[in-house]
N, C-alpha and C positions, 0 to 999 in steps of 0.2 A: 579346661574347654580352650578351645582357639578362636580367635575372632572370626569374624563372618569376613569373607572375601568380599571384596567390591564387586556392585553391579557389572556387567559387560556393557561398553557402551555399543552402540547400535552400528554396524560395519557402514563405510560408505563405498560408493562405486570403485574405487581405485584400490581400496584395502582388501585383502584377503576373507574371503568367509568363510571362516573355519566352521561355520553349522549349516552352509551352504546359501542359495542364492535369498537376497534379502528379500523380506515380505512388503505386500501391499503398503501394509500401515508404516513401513521403516522407509519405504521410498516417498512415500507423501511426507512425512516427516520429516526428511533431511530436504526435499524441495519446501517443505514449508519454512522451516528455517532457511534455508538461502533468500525467499522470499522476503522476509521479514528482516535479515541481514540488509539487502539492498535498500528495501523503502526505509532502512532505518540512516543507512547509509545518504539518501537522498534527502532526506529530511534534516539530517545536519549540514550539509552542503546550502541548501535554501538556507537552513535558521544564519548558517555563517555567512551567506550573500546578503540577509537583510539586516546584519548587524554591520556589515562593513560599510551599508550603503543607506542606514536607517535616517540621516540627516541630509540626503542629498537633494536640490530640489526636483520637485514631482513634474513627471512631463506636461504640458499644456493638455488640461482636460477639458471636456466639453458640459457645461451645466446646463440643462434645460429646464424650462420652467413646466409648472403642471399643464398650462395648456400648449404645450407644444409636445407633450410628452403621446405617445400613441396609444389611443383608444383602447381598453378589453373588453370583449365582447362577454356580456356573464349569464347569457342566454344559454341553456346547455343545448349540443347540438343533437338534434332527432336524427335519426337514419330514416330517410326517406322510405316508405312503404312501395315493395318491388310489386 
């Protein structure tokens, strides 16, 4: 008995497509993997920036007392009858 062959990797746009053009699912999968990789790289960059400056002084911030905060209207907005 021979060993089963390895599953085929989906082709990418630059590769030759031996079985024809990419399917809709393959295209979305490739785009999704690229988006996840981009988000991962961005997250690692943010984490690295935070790690580099975690103990640096914080910029001057403004603290508001409760009496200085804007009030929120808790009443529901009712549309006027036309």
